C-alpha positions, 0 to 999 in steps of 0.5 A: 500499500502506498504510504501518504505524507504524514507530519507529526508536527503540531503546526498549522500549515497555511491553506488560504491566502486570505487572512480571514478565511485562514482564521476561519479554518482554525479553532481551539478544541473548546469552541464546540463546547462553548457553542453547543453545550448551551444549545443542547440545554436550550433544546432540552428546555424546549422539549419539556416546554413542548410537553415531553415527558421523561420517558419520551425525552430519554428515548428520543435523546438516545435515538439522537445519539445513535443516529449521530453514530451512523451519520459520523460513519457515513460522512467520514467514509463516503464524504470525507474519504470520497476521492475526486478526480478533478483538480478542484475536487482534489483541492476541496478534499484536501481542505475538508479532510486531506490536511488532517491526514497529512497533519493529524496532530495539528491542534487548530484543525482537529475539531470542526470550526463554527464556520463548518459545524454551525451550517451543518447543524442547521442543515441537519436540524431542518432535515429532522424538522421536516419529519419530526413534530416539535416535541420529538425534534426537541428531544431528538436533536440534543442527543444528536448534538451531544453525539457530535460533541463526544465525537469532536472531543474524543477526536482531539483527545485521541491525537493529543492524549495517551491512554494507558488502558481501558476502552479509550485505549482501544478507541484510540488504537482503532483511529490510529490504525486509520491514520497510520495503517490503512485509511480505507478502513476504520471510519468510526471515530467515537465508536468502532460499532459501524465498522464492525457491522459493515465490515470496514474495521481492522482484523484483530491479530491472533496471538501465536502460542 
């Protein structure tokens, strides 16, 4: 398999001539928390204000989390790893995801900047609003947003924290194999669930006796 360029530097390479656009492409890892934690609580409040009870809220909140996991997998596998053939397409691919594979430790490009995450969140909100009544929407959507936040925070942690044991060590190993062994496998970031179900994960090495 051809080895791609990978830098272990934490530097942020310049991608845009415009200072404004360049600044919009970078973000501190805490910014998604500042933007979306209050948003999640607002939706939780709106859910109960719209008449949701505890059981219905909990059910649709958990469904929202679950829907995020498949959304994360589909976006990573079929959008972020789509390989265009045109020069413009290749440039767009590098901007959206290729730069992360070339500079996986770049601290300023590990979580989605608001210039991307907010339009995406709005798009998903209006998509779900097209078939969910308000009470269910306001219960479902904060679960979906929490799934996104878990993904972003875990993604940052995997590239900058060392885990000695437990689940997080396994989750990090799965993602590091995606970066350093085969980028055509291991598309789940916060969970390997869909890689297991859809058989796009890494085979476990069997210990020789």
